[in-house]
N, CA and C atoms as a LAMMPS dump frame, in Angstrom:
ITEM: TIMESTEP
0
ITEM: NUMBER OF ATOMS
453
ITEM: BOX BOUNDS ff ff ff
-5.0000000000000000e+02 5.0000000000000000e+02
-5.0000000000000000e+02 5.0000000000000000e+02
-5.0000000000000000e+02 5.0000000000000000e+02
ITEM: ATOMS id mol type element x y z
1 1 1 N -6.253 19.398 -4.445
2 1 2 C -5.957 18.685 -3.214
3 1 3 C -7.253 18.069 -2.692
4 2 1 N -7.184 16.803 -2.278
5 2 2 C -8.401 16.147 -1.811
6 2 3 C -8.874 16.732 -0.492
7 3 1 N -10.12 16.471 -0.205
8 3 2 C -10.698 16.908 1.064
9 3 3 C -10.359 15.944 2.178
10 4 1 N -11.363 15.483 2.862
11 4 2 C -11.186 14.63 4.029
12 4 3 C -10.829 13.202 3.617
13 5 1 N -9.681 12.756 4.091
14 5 2 C -9.248 11.377 3.856
15 5 3 C -9.611 10.569 5.088
16 6 1 N -10.249 9.43 4.872
17 6 2 C -10.647 8.577 5.979
18 6 3 C -10.294 7.128 5.714
19 7 1 N -10.493 6.326 6.734
20 7 2 C -10.3 4.881 6.636
21 7 3 C -11.505 4.211 7.264
22 8 1 N -11.908 3.099 6.671
23 8 2 C -12.964 2.285 7.263
24 8 3 C -12.628 0.823 7.013
25 9 1 N -13.039 -0.061 7.911
26 9 2 C -12.769 -1.486 7.689
27 9 3 C -13.463 -1.972 6.413
28 10 1 N -12.795 -2.859 5.706
29 10 2 C -13.424 -3.463 4.531
30 10 3 C -14.462 -4.488 4.986
31 11 1 N -15.403 -4.741 4.093
32 11 2 C -16.406 -5.784 4.288
33 11 3 C -16.312 -6.731 3.093
34 12 1 N -16.918 -7.903 3.176
35 12 2 C -16.897 -8.795 2.013
36 12 3 C -17.403 -8.11 0.733
37 13 1 N -18.324 -7.168 0.867
38 13 2 C -18.871 -6.466 -0.309
39 13 3 C -17.827 -5.59 -1.005
40 14 1 N -16.697 -5.298 -0.343
41 14 2 C -15.65 -4.46 -0.931
42 14 3 C -14.664 -5.247 -1.792
43 15 1 N -14.77 -6.551 -1.823
44 15 2 C -13.783 -7.385 -2.511
45 15 3 C -13.611 -7.007 -3.985
46 16 1 N -14.71 -6.876 -4.719
47 16 2 C -14.608 -6.554 -6.151
48 16 3 C -13.959 -5.193 -6.368
49 17 1 N -14.331 -4.206 -5.576
50 17 2 C -13.726 -2.883 -5.697
51 17 3 C -12.215 -2.979 -5.455
52 18 1 N -11.822 -3.693 -4.409
53 18 2 C -10.396 -3.817 -4.089
54 18 3 C -9.64 -4.518 -5.219
55 19 1 N -10.237 -5.535 -5.824
56 19 2 C -9.59 -6.207 -6.953
57 19 3 C -9.436 -5.251 -8.133
58 20 1 N -10.48 -4.484 -8.433
59 20 2 C -10.398 -3.53 -9.556
60 20 3 C -9.328 -2.469 -9.302
61 21 1 N -9.235 -1.987 -8.066
62 21 2 C -8.206 -1.005 -7.733
63 21 3 C -6.816 -1.632 -7.895
64 22 1 N -6.653 -2.852 -7.426
65 22 2 C -5.366 -3.538 -7.552
66 22 3 C -4.971 -3.659 -9.027
67 23 1 N -5.911 -4.086 -9.846
68 23 2 C -5.631 -4.241 -11.276
69 23 3 C -5.278 -2.894 -11.899
70 24 1 N -6.019 -1.848 -11.558
71 24 2 C -5.766 -0.524 -12.139
72 24 3 C -4.458 0.08 -11.637
73 25 1 N -4.148 -0.117 -10.346
74 25 2 C -2.977 0.52 -9.751
75 25 3 C -1.685 -0.25 -10.013
76 26 1 N -1.751 -1.572 -10.006
77 26 2 C -0.525 -2.37 -10.099
78 26 3 C -0.494 -3.346 -11.262
79 27 1 N -1.578 -3.416 -12.015
80 27 2 C -1.647 -4.391 -13.103
81 27 3 C -0.496 -4.318 -14.089
82 28 1 N -0.098 -3.108 -14.476
83 28 2 C 0.985 -2.987 -15.456
84 28 3 C 2.301 -3.517 -14.909
85 29 1 N 2.523 -3.387 -13.597
86 29 2 C 3.775 -3.859 -12.998
87 29 3 C 3.766 -5.375 -12.847
88 30 1 N 2.63 -5.927 -12.439
89 30 2 C 2.487 -7.378 -12.369
90 30 3 C 2.66 -7.966 -13.764
91 31 1 N 2.031 -7.337 -14.755
92 31 2 C 2.136 -7.823 -16.137
93 31 3 C 3.575 -7.785 -16.635
94 32 1 N 4.33 -6.762 -16.262
95 32 2 C 5.714 -6.627 -16.727
96 32 3 C 6.6 -7.755 -16.192
97 33 1 N 6.263 -8.294 -15.03
98 33 2 C 7.089 -9.351 -14.436
99 33 3 C 6.549 -10.734 -14.763
100 34 1 N 5.273 -10.976 -14.474
101 34 2 C 4.711 -12.312 -14.589
102 34 3 C 3.671 -12.449 -15.694
103 35 1 N 3.237 -11.327 -16.253
104 35 2 C 2.094 -11.357 -17.152
105 35 3 C 0.826 -11.304 -16.305
106 36 1 N -0.183 -10.602 -16.791
107 36 2 C -1.431 -10.487 -16.033
108 36 3 C -2.416 -11.521 -16.54
109 37 1 N -2.838 -12.403 -15.685
110 37 2 C -3.89 -13.371 -15.972
111 37 3 C -5.007 -13.078 -14.978
112 38 1 N -6.127 -12.581 -15.474
113 38 2 C -7.21 -12.142 -14.598
114 38 3 C -7.68 -13.25 -13.654
115 39 1 N -7.773 -14.461 -14.161
116 39 2 C -8.257 -15.571 -13.34
117 39 3 C -7.273 -15.898 -12.208
118 40 1 N -5.996 -15.956 -12.539
119 40 2 C -4.977 -16.236 -11.52
120 40 3 C -4.929 -15.105 -10.501
121 41 1 N -4.964 -13.866 -10.987
122 41 2 C -4.92 -12.726 -10.079
123 41 3 C -6.159 -12.67 -9.194
124 42 1 N -7.301 -13.06 -9.714
125 42 2 C -8.535 -13.088 -8.925
126 42 3 C -8.423 -14.126 -7.808
127 43 1 N -7.87 -15.295 -8.13
128 43 2 C -7.691 -16.328 -7.1
129 43 3 C -6.732 -15.835 -6.019
130 44 1 N -5.638 -15.196 -6.433
131 44 2 C -4.681 -14.65 -5.474
132 44 3 C -5.372 -13.612 -4.58
133 45 1 N -6.153 -12.745 -5.196
134 45 2 C -6.877 -11.725 -4.437
135 45 3 C -7.857 -12.364 -3.456
136 46 1 N -8.642 -13.324 -3.931
137 46 2 C -9.633 -13.959 -3.064
138 46 3 C -8.971 -14.615 -1.855
139 47 1 N -7.773 -15.163 -2.052
140 47 2 C -7.035 -15.785 -0.945
141 47 3 C -6.497 -14.733 0.028
142 48 1 N -6.027 -13.595 -0.498
143 48 2 C -5.371 -12.576 0.333
144 48 3 C -6.351 -11.597 0.983
145 49 1 N -7.484 -11.353 0.328
146 49 2 C -8.416 -10.325 0.817
147 49 3 C -8.87 -10.651 2.241
148 50 1 N -8.75 -9.661 3.118
149 50 2 C -9.046 -9.873 4.536
150 50 3 C -10.045 -8.826 5.028
151 51 1 N -11.345 -9.082 4.825
152 51 2 C -12.345 -8.12 5.304
153 51 3 C -12.165 -7.841 6.794
154 52 1 N -12.294 -6.567 7.135
155 52 2 C -12.144 -6.178 8.522
156 52 3 C -10.703 -5.903 8.919
157 53 1 N -9.751 -6.487 8.202
158 53 2 C -8.328 -6.251 8.456
159 53 3 C -7.816 -5.195 7.478
160 54 1 N -8.103 -5.386 6.203
161 54 2 C -7.785 -4.355 5.226
162 54 3 C -8.709 -3.17 5.498
163 55 1 N -8.275 -1.989 5.077
164 55 2 C -9.096 -0.803 5.245
165 55 3 C -9.329 -0.138 3.888
166 56 1 N -10.519 0.42 3.757
167 56 2 C -10.828 1.219 2.581
168 56 3 C -10.326 2.628 2.843
169 57 1 N -9.655 3.202 1.864
170 57 2 C -9.273 4.608 1.904
171 57 3 C -10.426 5.371 1.279
172 58 1 N -10.927 6.37 2
173 58 2 C -12.015 7.182 1.462
174 58 3 C -11.557 8.63 1.318
175 59 1 N -12.117 9.29 0.337
176 59 2 C -11.872 10.714 0.123
177 59 3 C -13.236 11.384 0.027
178 60 1 N -13.488 12.271 0.952
179 60 2 C -14.795 12.931 1.038
180 60 3 C -15.924 11.906 1.023
181 61 1 N -15.702 10.771 1.695
182 61 2 C -16.718 9.731 1.824
183 61 3 C -16.768 8.725 0.687
184 62 1 N -16.06 8.973 -0.412
185 62 2 C -16.069 8.055 -1.556
186 62 3 C -14.902 7.079 -1.447
187 63 1 N -15.141 5.811 -1.79
188 63 2 C -14.071 4.821 -1.781
189 63 3 C -13.028 5.189 -2.828
190 64 1 N -11.749 5.23 -2.402
191 64 2 C -10.669 5.666 -3.285
192 64 3 C -9.536 4.655 -3.385
193 65 1 N -9.484 3.693 -2.466
194 65 2 C -8.384 2.735 -2.491
195 65 3 C -8.407 1.844 -1.273
196 66 1 N -7.281 1.169 -1.044
197 66 2 C -7.202 0.237 0.062
198 66 3 C -5.861 0.321 0.756
199 67 1 N -5.884 -0.024 2.029
200 67 2 C -4.708 0.008 2.874
201 67 3 C -4.7 -1.264 3.705
202 68 1 N -3.559 -1.96 3.692
203 68 2 C -3.407 -3.16 4.516
204 68 3 C -2.137 -2.989 5.345
205 69 1 N -2.309 -2.922 6.653
206 69 2 C -1.206 -2.714 7.585
207 69 3 C -1.286 -3.794 8.655
208 70 1 N -0.132 -4.403 8.964
209 70 2 C -0.046 -5.367 10.058
210 70 3 C 0.828 -4.774 11.147
211 71 1 N 0.309 -4.732 12.352
212 71 2 C 1.068 -4.267 13.504
213 71 3 C 1.684 -5.498 14.159
214 72 1 N 2.94 -5.766 13.805
215 72 2 C 3.652 -6.943 14.285
216 72 3 C 4.417 -6.603 15.567
217 73 1 N 4.902 -7.623 16.278
218 73 2 C 5.611 -7.346 17.543
219 73 3 C 6.837 -6.432 17.401
220 74 1 N 7.559 -6.539 16.29
221 74 2 C 8.796 -5.759 16.162
222 74 3 C 8.786 -4.76 15.012
223 75 1 N 7.688 -4.685 14.276
224 75 2 C 7.633 -3.787 13.123
225 75 3 C 6.191 -3.53 12.721
226 76 1 N 6.029 -2.512 11.892
227 76 2 C 4.744 -2.266 11.241
228 76 3 C 4.953 -2.603 9.771
229 77 1 N 4.163 -3.524 9.269
230 77 2 C 4.292 -4.01 7.893
231 77 3 C 3.199 -3.363 7.037
232 78 1 N 3.628 -2.586 6.053
233 78 2 C 2.692 -2.001 5.094
234 78 3 C 2.551 -2.989 3.943
235 79 1 N 1.467 -3.753 3.968
236 79 2 C 1.249 -4.785 2.957
237 79 3 C 0.742 -4.222 1.639
238 80 1 N -0.127 -3.222 1.725
239 80 2 C -0.706 -2.622 0.512
240 80 3 C -1.116 -1.19 0.797
241 81 1 N -0.832 -0.356 -0.149
242 81 2 C -1.453 0.955 -0.221
243 81 3 C -1.69 1.168 -1.714
244 82 1 N -2.94 1.063 -2.107
245 82 2 C -3.305 1.128 -3.52
246 82 3 C -4.443 2.12 -3.688
247 83 1 N -4.256 3.016 -4.632
248 83 2 C -5.28 4.026 -4.911
249 83 3 C -5.797 3.86 -6.332
250 84 1 N -7.088 4.051 -6.478
251 84 2 C -7.683 4.127 -7.803
252 84 3 C -6.941 5.233 -8.55
253 85 1 N -6.57 5.015 -9.817
254 85 2 C -5.814 6.034 -10.559
255 85 3 C -6.447 7.428 -10.543
256 86 1 N -7.769 7.511 -10.391
257 86 2 C -8.425 8.824 -10.331
258 86 3 C -8.018 9.615 -9.088
259 87 1 N -7.49 8.92 -8.08
260 87 2 C -7.112 9.57 -6.831
261 87 3 C -5.592 9.657 -6.643
262 88 1 N -4.845 9.166 -7.622
263 88 2 C -3.392 9.222 -7.515
264 88 3 C -2.881 10.632 -7.831
265 89 1 N -1.665 10.919 -7.374
266 89 2 C -0.984 12.198 -7.622
267 89 3 C -1.741 13.392 -7.036
268 90 1 N -2.436 13.167 -5.926
269 90 2 C -3.162 14.242 -5.247
270 90 3 C -2.685 14.422 -3.806
271 91 1 N -1.628 13.715 -3.424
272 91 2 C -1.101 13.839 -2.076
273 91 3 C -1.705 12.88 -1.068
274 92 1 N -2.617 12.027 -1.491
275 92 2 C -3.292 11.113 -0.572
276 92 3 C -2.308 10.084 -0.023
277 93 1 N -1.548 9.46 -0.902
278 93 2 C -0.561 8.473 -0.463
279 93 3 C 0.46 9.086 0.474
280 94 1 N 0.906 10.299 0.168
281 94 2 C 1.876 10.982 1.023
282 94 3 C 1.318 11.245 2.41
283 95 1 N 0.066 11.67 2.465
284 95 2 C -0.555 11.93 3.772
285 95 3 C -0.686 10.64 4.583
286 96 1 N -1.047 9.549 3.914
287 96 2 C -1.167 8.269 4.618
288 96 3 C 0.193 7.757 5.086
289 97 1 N 1.214 7.895 4.248
290 97 2 C 2.553 7.441 4.633
291 97 3 C 3.078 8.266 5.802
292 98 1 N 2.878 9.574 5.767
293 98 2 C 3.336 10.402 6.896
294 98 3 C 2.62 10.003 8.194
295 99 1 N 1.344 9.689 8.099
296 99 2 C 0.598 9.22 9.267
297 99 3 C 1.196 7.909 9.781
298 100 1 N 1.474 6.953 8.871
299 100 2 C 2.053 5.675 9.29
300 100 3 C 3.451 5.86 9.875
301 101 1 N 4.224 6.793 9.323
302 101 2 C 5.547 7.1 9.873
303 101 3 C 5.397 7.604 11.307
304 102 1 N 4.411 8.448 11.554
305 102 2 C 4.158 8.946 12.915
306 102 3 C 3.748 7.812 13.858
307 103 1 N 2.882 6.913 13.382
308 103 2 C 2.469 5.768 14.195
309 103 3 C 3.685 4.91 14.539
310 104 1 N 4.533 4.655 13.547
311 104 2 C 5.74 3.847 13.772
312 104 3 C 6.667 4.518 14.786
313 105 1 N 6.795 5.835 14.688
314 105 2 C 7.646 6.567 15.639
315 105 3 C 7.082 6.459 17.055
316 106 1 N 5.766 6.587 17.204
317 106 2 C 5.136 6.46 18.516
318 106 3 C 5.364 5.073 19.108
319 107 1 N 5.326 4.062 18.251
320 107 2 C 5.515 2.674 18.703
321 107 3 C 6.993 2.295 18.784
322 108 1 N 7.853 3.196 18.311
323 108 2 C 9.298 2.944 18.28
324 108 3 C 9.62 1.678 17.494
325 109 1 N 8.966 1.551 16.336
326 109 2 C 9.156 0.4 15.456
327 109 3 C 9.434 0.874 14.042
328 110 1 N 10.201 0.084 13.288
329 110 2 C 10.379 0.434 11.878
330 110 3 C 9.09 0.181 11.089
331 111 1 N 8.905 0.977 10.048
332 111 2 C 7.823 0.786 9.077
333 111 3 C 8.463 0.11 7.881
334 112 1 N 7.986 -1.075 7.521
335 112 2 C 8.617 -1.865 6.464
336 112 3 C 7.604 -2.227 5.383
337 113 1 N 8.128 -2.45 4.188
338 113 2 C 7.294 -2.803 3.044
339 113 3 C 8.158 -3.392 1.95
340 114 1 N 7.512 -3.843 0.903
341 114 2 C 8.235 -4.268 -0.293
342 114 3 C 7.553 -3.657 -1.502
343 115 1 N 8.347 -3.439 -2.536
344 115 2 C 7.84 -2.841 -3.767
345 115 3 C 8.413 -3.622 -4.941
346 116 1 N 7.618 -3.806 -5.974
347 116 2 C 8.113 -4.491 -7.166
348 116 3 C 9.217 -3.651 -7.806
349 117 1 N 10.304 -4.313 -8.2
350 117 2 C 11.444 -3.572 -8.736
351 117 3 C 11.109 -2.786 -10.007
352 118 1 N 10.082 -3.185 -10.723
353 118 2 C 9.706 -2.461 -11.949
354 118 3 C 8.826 -1.243 -11.651
355 119 1 N 8.371 -1.113 -10.415
356 119 2 C 7.508 0.008 -10.045
357 119 3 C 8.396 1.168 -9.575
358 120 1 N 9.035 1.806 -10.527
359 120 2 C 9.979 2.88 -10.23
360 120 3 C 9.306 4.065 -9.556
361 121 1 N 8.067 4.33 -9.922
362 121 2 C 7.335 5.447 -9.323
363 121 3 C 7.137 5.234 -7.821
364 122 1 N 6.687 4.034 -7.436
365 122 2 C 6.484 3.743 -6.013
366 122 3 C 7.818 3.724 -5.273
367 123 1 N 8.842 3.146 -5.883
368 123 2 C 10.157 3.088 -5.248
369 123 3 C 10.649 4.504 -4.951
370 124 1 N 10.542 5.395 -5.914
371 124 2 C 10.97 6.789 -5.719
372 124 3 C 10.126 7.469 -4.637
373 125 1 N 8.831 7.189 -4.613
374 125 2 C 7.928 7.745 -3.602
375 125 3 C 8.411 7.381 -2.194
376 126 1 N 8.72 6.103 -1.984
377 126 2 C 9.154 5.671 -0.66
378 126 3 C 10.52 6.248 -0.297
379 127 1 N 11.416 6.335 -1.263
380 127 2 C 12.721 6.941 -0.984
381 127 3 C 12.552 8.402 -0.568
382 128 1 N 11.65 9.121 -1.223
383 128 2 C 11.382 10.524 -0.854
384 128 3 C 10.863 10.644 0.573
385 129 1 N 10.236 9.596 1.063
386 129 2 C 9.683 9.602 2.417
387 129 3 C 10.626 8.957 3.429
388 130 1 N 11.881 8.828 3.069
389 130 2 C 12.896 8.392 4.021
390 130 3 C 13.113 6.903 4.156
391 131 1 N 12.514 6.101 3.291
392 131 2 C 12.739 4.66 3.343
393 131 3 C 14.093 4.339 2.723
394 132 1 N 14.699 3.267 3.192
395 132 2 C 15.98 2.798 2.673
396 132 3 C 15.847 1.33 2.29
397 133 1 N 16.554 0.955 1.232
398 133 2 C 16.539 -0.436 0.798
399 133 3 C 17.264 -1.296 1.829
400 134 1 N 16.615 -2.393 2.225
401 134 2 C 17.218 -3.297 3.202
402 134 3 C 17.504 -4.677 2.634
403 135 1 N 17.062 -4.928 1.407
404 135 2 C 17.305 -6.221 0.792
405 135 3 C 16.412 -6.422 -0.414
406 136 1 N 16.55 -7.591 -0.99
407 136 2 C 15.732 -7.957 -2.151
408 136 3 C 15.254 -9.377 -1.977
409 137 1 N 14.041 -9.611 -2.464
410 137 2 C 13.448 -10.94 -2.447
411 137 3 C 12.842 -11.158 -3.823
412 138 1 N 13.56 -11.898 -4.649
413 138 2 C 13.099 -12.1 -6.018
414 138 3 C 13.021 -10.769 -6.744
415 139 1 N 11.848 -10.43 -7.267
416 139 2 C 11.631 -9.189 -8.02
417 139 3 C 11.113 -8.06 -7.135
418 140 1 N 11.237 -8.239 -5.823
419 140 2 C 10.743 -7.239 -4.875
420 140 3 C 11.9 -6.618 -4.112
421 141 1 N 11.8 -5.309 -3.871
422 141 2 C 12.775 -4.567 -3.088
423 141 3 C 12.189 -4.365 -1.693
424 142 1 N 12.937 -4.742 -0.684
425 142 2 C 12.507 -4.553 0.696
426 142 3 C 12.969 -3.174 1.154
427 143 1 N 12.066 -2.422 1.759
428 143 2 C 12.351 -1.07 2.219
429 143 3 C 11.93 -0.92 3.671
430 144 1 N 12.648 -0.059 4.399
431 144 2 C 12.297 0.196 5.797
432 144 3 C 12.593 1.647 6.136
433 145 1 N 11.847 2.148 7.093
434 145 2 C 12.098 3.476 7.644
435 145 3 C 12.11 3.314 9.151
436 146 1 N 13.251 3.628 9.762
437 146 2 C 13.413 3.484 11.2
438 146 3 C 12.703 4.607 11.941
439 147 1 N 12.203 4.323 13.148
440 147 2 C 11.413 5.326 13.869
441 147 3 C 12.194 6.555 14.322
442 148 1 N 13.507 6.422 14.5
443 148 2 C 14.32 7.541 14.975
444 148 3 C 14.977 8.315 13.834
445 149 1 N 14.584 7.99 12.626
446 149 2 C 15.173 8.599 11.426
447 149 3 C 14.677 10.028 11.235
448 150 1 N 15.55 10.901 10.836
449 150 2 C 15.182 12.276 10.484
450 150 3 C 14.797 12.3 9.002
451 151 1 N 13.913 13.208 8.627
452 151 2 C 13.543 13.339 7.202
453 151 3 C 14.631 14.024 6.425
């Protein structure tokens, strides 16, 4: 079980680390749908990367992954939660999701996200945490967890 899990704002210097984590954590799923092209994926990352908005997930002070959350007027949007494979399957994602579920409950807003349909592991993870499918957009499954929902 990991020690202290923390969050810190990303800086421009974190961009390469975040891209490597994305490739390691989701590359096989992106490849299964669209094929992985490093150059195209790098351009997509460079466009999406938001220093100061995205957060680095740390474990005992070491960078372990990234978290991107948008606090919208009517919902909390979980854009990304990606962990370096060395930190996966240790309960870190579960602890972060439970924290976000608590934040959503305090704000009385649903927590929403999307997952690639080929990422069965992530889909099962979210279902275990009380998310329900609310729709589909192309190859992505839309999921939500309402704030008044019981586990």
